[in-house]
Every structure is written in structure tokens, then in C-alpha cells.
C-alpha positions in Angstrom: 0.0 0.0 0.0 1.5 3.3 -1.1 1.3 5.9 1.7 0.6 9.6 1.2 1.6 11.6 4.3 -0.1 15.0 4.7 1.7 17.2 7.2 -0.5 20.1 8.5 -3.7 18.1 7.9 -5.5 19.7 10.8 -5.0 23.3 9.4 -7.3 25.3 7.2 -6.0 24.0 3.8 -5.0 20.7 5.3 -8.5 19.7 6.5 -10.0 20.3 3.0 -7.1 18.7 1.2 -7.1 15.6 3.4 -10.8 15.2 2.9 -10.4 15.7 -0.8 -7.8 13.0 -1.0 -9.8 10.6 1.1 -12.8 11.0 -1.2 -10.9 10.6 -4.4 -8.1 8.2 -3.7 -7.9 4.6 -4.9 -7.9 2.8 -1.6 -6.8 -0.4 -3.1 -3.4 1.2 -3.9 -3.0 4.2 -1.7 -3.5 5.1 2.0 -3.8 8.7 3.1 -2.3 9.4 6.5 -3.1 12.7 8.2 -0.4 14.3 10.4 -0.9 17.4 12.7 -0.2 18.9 16.1 -3.8 18.9 17.3 -5.1 16.3 19.7 -8.2 15.3 17.8 -10.5 12.4 17.1 -11.9 14.0 14.0 -9.8 12.0 11.4 -10.4 8.6 13.0 -14.1 9.3 13.0 -13.9 9.9 9.3 -11.8 6.7 8.7 -8.6 8.5 8.1 -5.5 7.4 10.0 -4.1 10.3 12.1 -0.7 10.6 13.8 -0.3 13.5 16.2 3.1 14.9 15.4 5.0 18.1 16.3 7.5 18.9 13.5 9.6 21.0 15.8 10.5 17.7 17.6 12.8 15.3 15.8 11.7 12.4 18.0 8.1 12.7 16.9 9.1 11.6 13.4 9.8 8.2 14.8 6.0 7.7 15.0 5.6 7.9 11.3 5.6 5.2 8.7 8.9 4.2 7.1 7.5 3.3 3.7 6.3 6.5 1.9 5.2 7.3 -1.6 4.4 11.0 -1.3 4.6 13.8 1.2 2.5 16.9 1.3 3.9 19.8 3.5 1.1 22.2 4.4 2.8 23.3 7.7 3.6 26.9 8.3 3.5 29.8 10.8 1.6 32.6 9.0 1.5 36.4 9.8 -2.3 36.2 9.7 -2.2 34.2 13.0 0.5 36.0 14.9 -0.7 38.2 17.8 2.9 39.1 18.6 5.8 39.2 16.1 8.2 36.4 16.7 10.8 35.7 13.9 12.1 32.6 15.7 8.7 30.9 15.4 9.0 31.3 11.6 12.5 29.7 11.7 11.5 26.8 14.0 8.4 25.8 12.1 8.8 27.0 8.5 12.5 26.2 8.1 13.6 23.7 10.8 10.3 21.8 10.7 10.2 21.7 6.9 13.9 20.5 6.9 12.9 17.6 9.2 10.1 16.7 6.8 12.6 16.7 3.9 14.9 14.5 5.8 12.0 12.2 6.6 11.3 12.1 2.9 15.0 11.3 2.1 15.4 8.6 4.7 12.2 6.9 3.6 12.8 7.2 -0.1 9.7 9.3 -0.9 9.0 9.7 -4.6 7.8 13.3 -4.3 6.9 16.2 -2.0 4.3 18.9 -2.4 4.7 22.3 -0.8 2.5 25.5 -0.6 4.6 28.6 -1.2 3.3 32.2 -0.6 2.8 34.4 -3.6 4.6 37.1 -1.6 7.8 35.8 -3.1 6.7 37.8 -6.2 5.6 40.8 -4.1 7.9 43.1 -6.1 5.7 42.7 -9.1 2.5 43.7 -7.4 1.1 46.8 -9.0 3.5 46.4 -12.0 2.5 43.1 -13.5 -1.2 42.3 -13.7 -0.6 38.8 -14.9 1.8 36.9 -12.6 3.7 34.2 -14.4 5.2 31.2 -12.5 8.3 31.8 -14.6 9.0 35.3 -13.2 12.1 35.4 -11.1 11.5 35.8 -7.4 11.2 39.4 -6.2 10.6 39.6 -2.5 9.5 42.7 -0.6 11.9 43.1 2.4 9.6 45.3 4.5 6.3 44.6 6.2 4.7 41.8 8.2 5.0 39.2 5.3 8.7 39.9 4.7 10.4 37.4 7.0 7.6 34.9 6.5 8.3 35.0 2.7 12.0 34.7 3.3 11.6 31.5 5.4 9.1 30.0 2.9 11.5 30.7 0.0 14.4 29.1 1.8 12.3 25.9 2.0 11.7 26.0 -1.8 15.4 26.4 -2.4 16.2 23.5 0.0 13.6 21.3 -1.8 15.5 22.0 -5.1 18.7 20.9 -3.4 17.0 17.6 -2.3 15.6 17.1 -5.8 19.1 17.5 -7.4 21.0 15.7 -4.7 18.6 12.9 -3.8 16.1 12.7 -6.7 13.0 13.7 -4.7 10.5 15.2 -7.2 9.2 18.5 -5.9 5.9 20.4 -6.6 5.7 24.0 -5.4 2.3 25.8 -5.5 2.4 29.6 -5.2 -0.8 30.6 -3.3 -2.6 33.9 -3.3 -5.4 34.3 -0.8 -7.4 31.0 -0.7 -11.1 31.5 -0.2 -12.9 29.0 2.0 -15.4 28.6 4.8 -13.8 28.7 8.2 -15.5 29.6 11.6 -12.9 32.2 12.4 -13.7 35.5 10.7 -10.6 37.5 11.8 -6.9 37.6 11.0 -3.9 39.7 12.0 -2.1 42.4 10.1 1.1 43.6 11.8 -0.2 41.7 14.8 -3.5 43.8 14.9 -6.8 41.8 14.7 -8.9 42.7 11.7 -12.1 41.2 10.1 -11.6 39.2 6.9 -13.1 41.5 4.3 -15.1 39.0 2.3 -16.5 37.4 5.4 -17.6 40.8 6.7 -19.4 41.5 3.4 -21.0 38.1 3.4 -22.3 38.7 6.9 -23.8 42.1 5.9 -25.4 40.6 2.8 -27.1 38.0 4.9 -29.1 40.6 6.8 -29.5 43.0 3.8 -27.2 45.7 5.2 -25.5 48.1 2.7 -22.0 47.1 1.5 -19.4 49.7 0.7 -17.3 49.3 -2.4 -14.0 50.9 -1.7 -11.7 52.3 -4.4 -11.8 51.2 -8.1 -14.8 49.0 -8.8 -13.0 47.6 -11.8 -10.0 46.4 -9.8 -9.8 42.7 -10.1 -8.5 39.6 -8.4 -8.0 35.9 -9.2 -10.4 34.3 -6.8 -9.1 30.8 -5.8 -11.5 28.5 -4.0 -10.1 25.9 -1.7 -11.6 23.0 -3.7 -9.8 24.1 -6.9 -6.5 24.2 -5.0 -7.3 20.7 -3.7 -7.8 19.5 -7.3 -4.6 21.1 -8.5 -2.5 19.6 -5.7 -4.2 16.2 -5.9 -3.2 15.9 -9.6 0.4 16.5 -8.7 0.4 13.4 -6.5 0.2 11.1 -9.5 1.5 13.0 -12.6 4.5 11.5 -14.3 6.8 14.6 -14.2 9.7 15.7 -12.0 7.6 18.6 -10.7 8.0 22.4 -10.9 6.5 25.6 -9.6 2.8 26.2 -10.3 0.6 29.2 -9.7 -2.5 28.3 -7.8 -5.4 30.2 -9.3 -8.1 30.3 -12.0 -6.7 32.6 -14.6 -9.9 34.5 -14.4 -10.3 38.2 -13.5 -13.1 38.9 -11.1 -13.7 42.6 -10.5 -14.5 44.1 -7.1 -18.0 45.0 -8.3 -18.5 41.4 -9.6 -17.3 40.1 -6.2 -19.8 42.2 -4.2 -22.7 41.6 -6.6 -22.1 37.9 -6.4 -22.1 38.0 -2.6 -25.4 39.8 -2.7 -26.9 37.4 -5.2 -26.0 34.3 -3.2 -26.4 35.5 0.4 -28.9 38.3 0.5 -32.6 37.5 1.1 -34.7 38.0 -2.0 -36.9 40.6 -0.2 -34.0 42.4 1.4 -31.1 42.8 -1.0 -28.0 44.7 0.1 -27.3 48.0 -1.5 -23.8 48.8 -2.9 -22.4 52.1 -1.8 -19.6 53.4 -3.9 -16.6 54.8 -2.0 -14.1 55.7 -4.7 -12.1 57.9 -2.3 -11.2 54.8 -0.2 -8.1 52.6 -0.6 -8.3 50.0 -3.4 -6.2 46.9 -3.9 -3.7 45.8 -6.5 -5.2 44.0 -9.4 -3.7 40.6 -10.4 -4.5 37.3 -12.1 -2.4 34.1 -11.9 -1.0 32.5 -15.1 -1.9 28.8 -14.7 -0.9 27.6 -18.1 1.9 25.3 -17.0 -0.5 23.7 -14.4 -2.9 23.1 -17.2 -0.3 21.5 -19.5 1.8 19.6 -17.0 -0.7 18.6 -14.4 -4.0 18.5 -16.4 -5.5 21.1 -14.0 -8.7 22.9 -15.0 -10.5 25.1 -12.5 -14.0 23.8 -11.7 -15.4 26.7 -9.6 -16.6 29.9 -11.2 -17.0 32.8 -8.8 -20.7 32.2 -8.3 -20.3 28.4 -8.0 -17.6 29.0 -5.3 -20.0 31.2 -3.3 -22.8 28.7 -3.5 -20.5 25.9 -2.3 -19.1 28.1 0.4 -22.7 28.6 1.6 -23.2 24.9 1.8 -19.9 24.4 3.7 -20.9 27.1 6.1 -24.2 25.3 6.8 -22.6 21.9 7.2 -19.7 23.0 9.3 -17.9 19.8 8.5 -14.6 20.8 10.0 -15.7 22.9 12.9 -15.1 20.1 15.4 -11.5 19.8 14.2 -10.7 23.5 14.2 -12.5 24.4 17.4 -11.5 21.3 19.3 
């Protein structure tokens, strides 16, 4: 039985991806094993083997299987969850923890490893390049709350390349912008200050028919990536016959700010109490971008399944089902 080890399975992306693999995998040939720091019975209840592991402790890796086909590294300390800035936590988890995972892969002759990289490694192109190509050289921004985070993530990517060339471990790196998904927590941190997640705030206002302000340029656009398209993209990389590469996670579709808010109103506002859009062009806007996903299409066979409206409708279903709330709130 070929084993696929998913580190960070109890996290936001990890929960969805582990569930996706469990639903799609050929159980006669593969076994999905979830790995995370949480003490939880969630995975066992869903018939997924779970091994509680702290990647900052080398001894914890002794609990893990010795015969491994693929490893998925979804572990990370993110600025969005830091109430107090601590660069050492980035080093201990993002760098040292990931190095232990790579060593685990090497020692157990894993065929491949998948890793989620931040799109902040191309931050220097924001506002200058509307279409972000996976082939663009790295261009980090060395100031701000994402700077050291991006540095640590980039070091992992470079170390993966070393392990690929030195030990033959295929590597697949996925450059992620914001990933949209249902999660019970509606807040995040910017410079260690708690703030509401903007689209969650707008959804909540739409539900009760409250007006929604549209800040800045209504034609500014984003590539809206839904979690289940990311899961599909990464899942394909588990089995494709290639040595790997760097792939932008996205849809390749521009969704304007007006389209985003109109979609939220369409899906979430009551028919008899639609939210009104209030234009506030004097307010700050955001930088427009779309991800070039052509190499993911060609090399991995990836094709986004979720249009913007389809994503919102599925999000609404996930919010009603609350499938992972037990895991995240436990």
C-alpha cells in the first residue's frame, strides 16, 4: 500500500485537502495518513489514519511510517495568525520543521513532495505586472509583516530543489494567493493587529441585507481561488509523471470588485432584502492581479471547476454543514 503523508492536515487548507484525497483516492493502492499537532479524534471518526506529530521535535518523526510514496507539506507559521511578532517561530516551524520533513522524505525514499509557497515571493511585481507568471524570477519585498515569512518559505523552496538534485525527490511547489474557504474564524492579523476578513464581513452584511461599501476602483480585479480548486490542483500532482516544478494556484480569471460584491449579494442576501452597494471611490483600493496557470494546465492537467458564483454557493453549503468545525475548534 503506497502511503501519502499529509503534514498540517489539521490546518485550514489541510482539512480540506485531506478530505479531498480521502474522497478521491484509490484505496486499493494508496493510503492517506493525516499528520498534525492537534489532539483530535476527527480524522479517526472519518476513517482516516491520524498521527499527532510536532514537526519541531525530531523524536516525533519516529512515530511515522517508514514506507512512503508522497509527502505533502502544508505546515507553516503565518503572519495572519500571529498576535505578537516572533521571527524565531518562523524559523523553528517554517525552516527547521520543513527540513525535518525533507529529511524524513529522504530517509524513507519518498518519490515526491508537495509544498505550498506564498505568492509574496513575487511581491515586487505587485502593481507592476497584472498577470503573474510562474516563470517570473523571485522578487521579494523586504519590509512589512510578510517579509520574513516569505524569506523563510523561500528558503524551504530552495532547499527542496537541493533535495531534488541531490537525492532525486520530485518537488511540486504551489504559489498561493489568498485561498477562499469557509472557516469559523472571521478574523486575521495584520502587523499583529486583529482585523475582520473583508469578504467574510461582506457576506455577513449581505445575509441581513445591510449596505455594502465598495472601496476604491470598482473595476480592480483579483484571481479568486476557491479551496476545492486548490485541492484538485495539488491532488493531480500526487500522480502525474513529471519531475515537478513551480505552479501558480489560481483560476486565470479576472473577477472585478463589483462582480465580487454583486455575487455575494446574489448568493447571500434574502430576495426581499437585497443589500445596496455604496460606492466609496475615495477609499483605498487593492492591487489587481491574475495568476498565469498555463503550465499547471499543460503539465498537471488542471482545469478550475469553480466559477466565482459556484464557489460562493459551495461556500454557503460548507458554512451550513460546518464539516470541520469540530477539528478547528476542538
